N, C-alpha and C positions, 0 to 999 in steps of 0.2 A: 359644456363646463366639464373638465377631467375634475370633476370633486376629490380625487387622490390628489391632485396638487394644493389645492388647499393646505391638506398637513403641514407639508414645507411651509410656510411663515412663521412657523410655533408658537402659533397661539396663546394664551395660557389655559385657552378653555377648554383644548383640547388636553395637556399636561393635566388637567382635575384627575384624581386618583375616585374611585369610586366609593361608594359609601360602605364603611366596615362595618358599621349600626344599619342590619336592614328590619323596616316596618311595611305593617299590614303585607301582608302574603307571606306564603307559607312555604313560594317557592325559595332553595336556600341559594340557588348562584343566580339572585335575582338581582339585577344591573341596576343600581337608586343612585343618583345625583344629581345634583346642584348645580345650574350654570349663574345664577343669582352672584353680585360682588361677594357676599360671605359665603356660597359653597356651604354652607352646612351640615354637619355630617351627625347627627341623624339629622334628618328633612325635619324642618319643623312646618309640616303641612301640617294642620286641625286631624283630629282624627275623628272617626265616624264610631261610637260605643258602640254602638247598636251591631253593627253588621261587621266590627275588628275592620274595616279598611279608612283608609282617608278620606277627606271628606273633597273628593273629588268627584265629578261622572263614573262612571263604572258602568261596564256593561252584564248582561243579567240574563239567564235562561229560565224562561215561564216555565213552573212546571206544579201542578195539583196546587192553585191559588197561591203562589210563593215563589220565590225568585233563587238560583243558583246565581251569584257572582261569579263572573271569571278572572283568576287570580292574573298578577300583572308580572310578567318576568322583566322588564324594561319599565322605567318609569327615571322622564328626566324636566327637572323643572328650569323653564328658562326663563329671560325678562323679558316680560313683553315690548314688542316689537310692530311697529304694524308693517313694517315696512318687510321685516323677515314674513309675511303671511300676503303680502298684496300680491302675489301670484299664483295664493290661493285660494281665498275668498272673495267671493264677488263684494265689492265695490260696496254696496249700498246692506252689507254682511258686517262688513271690515269699517266701515264708517259710526256705524249703528255699538259698536263696540266700543272704537274709541272715544264715543259719547258719556261713556260714563261713568260719572263722573267720582265713584268709589273704589273706582281702581278696576285694573285689569287681571286677571293669571294665565300663563298658558304652558303647555306640560304636552307631551312626548310619552305615550304608552303602548306598547309589546304589551300581548297577550296571551296566557298560557294556552292552545290548543287540549284544553281538559278531554275530555274518557265523553263528558256528558255529550261535545259538540260532533260526536258520532254515532253515539248510542242510545241517548234522547228524544233527537230533533230526528225529523224529515229531511229530506233534500228536495229542495233547499234548505240551506236551516235562516233561521231570522232567531235575531237578537235585537235585546230591549234598552236603549240605553238609557240608563238611569240618573238622571239630578238630584234625586233626592238624596245622597250623603251630603253634596255641596246644596240644597237647599234648604235643610233640618239639624244640620250637623250643628248649629247654635241652640237650639230649642232643648224643651227642657223633654228629658229622658221620660218620665211619668205618663207624657202628655203624649208622645212618639207611642206608645205600650197603650192608653186608654180605650176606650169602647170609643168615644167621641171621634178620636183620633187627629190627625192635620189633615190641612187640606188648602192650596195653593197653585191657582193657575201659574205658570211662567211663560217665558218667548223666549224657542228653541228656533233651532236651521243647523243647517253646515255644508258640506261639498263633498264632491269625490270626483276630483277634472283628468284623473289618470286612465289612459285605457288600459287598461291590467286590476285593474283593483275591484271590481269585479260586485260593487256595492249597490245596491238598488231600495230604493223606496216602497215601502209596502203601504200600503192603500184598500180602503173597504169603504164604500159609499154610501154603506145603511149608517155609521157611525156619524156621531157629531164632529165638529175637526181635534178637541182637544183631547178624543180618544182614540182618534189614528194613530198610521205609524209616524216614522220621522222624517219632516220635510229637509228635502237637502237641495239647493243653491233657493233658496227663497224662508223667511222667516214665519212661524204659525206659533199659535196659543196652545198650549198641554195641560192637562191636569198632572197635579202628582198628590199624592196622598199616602199617610201612612195611619193601620189601623193594625191594634193588636200585637206593634213590635212586626208589620207587615208592611213590602213595602206593595204600592198600588197604586193605577191599576196596570192593565196589560195592555201597555200604547206604548209608544217611538219607538215600535220595531223595526228596525234593518236587514236586510235579505242578504245572505252572501251570496255570490255566483252557484251552482254547481261545475261550473266549469271549472277544468283544471288549473290552476292559479298560485304563482307563489306566495303572494299573500292579498288579503283584504286591506282597505286602508279606505278613511272618511275621515273626515274632521266637523267635531261638533261645537255649535257656539253656543250660551244661555244666557242669558241675561233675565238680570235680576234685582229688583228693590236701588238702583245705580251702581251695578256691580257688575261684569262680565266674566267668563272664564271660557276659556278655547284650549281646544284637547285635538291633537290629531293618532286616531286610534288603528291600532296595526291588527291585525289576527294574521297567523302563519296560513300557508292555505293547504298545507297535508301535516302528517304527524311525520313523515318524515324530518323535512322542515322544524318542524317545532322542535325536535331533536336537537338536529344540529344547531340551531340557534340557541339553546341551553347550553351547548358545547362550547360554545362561543366567547355566551354570555361568562359563562365561570371561567376561561381562560382568560377573561379578558380585566384588565387594573385598572384602565381609564380609560378615558374618551378616545384619543387620538387613538391605541391599541386596538379598543372593539371597532373601529372606523379599518384601521388595518387589518384585523380577521375578518373582516365578513369581505373587505376586495377581494382576500386569498382564494375566497369559492365561489367561482358562477354562480352558484346554482343561490348563491345567500347578496349577492350585490345590488340587487333591489333593493333589500333594506337599508342598505346603505346611501344608495341615492336619495331615499325618501326621510333621516332623518337629515341630511345633510344641504336638502335643500331648505331647509329653515333654519337650521345652526349656522350656516355658512353667512345667510345677511345679517344673523345679531352680530358674529364676529367683526364685521367690519362697520360698526356700530361701538361696538367694543374692544377697538385695538390698546 
């Protein structure tokens, strides 16, 4: 499908303006928008005060018994529709998400390729998929910083299905499953905990391939206490593309303008294809 032609239908989603009030990231040019029916500005996503981030999954760099969170440069909140994900998630994972009786959340997140990715980490780069802000956002902060801390066993899974996305599993056969890397194309139980205000353990890793690529992308899914959250994570494959994306995001005032600006640069077209492959099926439901 020629995704650019989808803008010609003048769907209200594409006319939505990006939020004037940007929260939970230090990137001034960050593009935040909600495609929920009421389209709030600012976003009304719960906040995880301890880390100064939204209460949604994050990507982190493990360093000296703590984590550095990658800031997001684009965050799109979408209404959850299984039809938008049928081409992206295995049937058994999507079915489990649909069966969560307390609701589902869906987000597209593009991250800033921070200097730490290229200075602190060896190649290939490993990142941690951190469900802590979503799991612990409603818990008292005193519990999160206490000696005893908090601990939960969660169900996670995901997928990276496109050629060129260059995201791989990280597995250590010497560790129990709950301390292993992030499972792709299947579900697995993993441990999340907070002690003295710090995230732990060092698990749920994904590996970014060291080969040249415009982007790294994958879906994460987490099920917990009858709720589900699905995120599509995108990381620019180079500092060059990271800078280009920042310029495009800063120059775009609406979702439609963002897509058209991405179309104008052949190096960035793959980013447009990824977001529209999720957004377009939802536009066919919310006509």
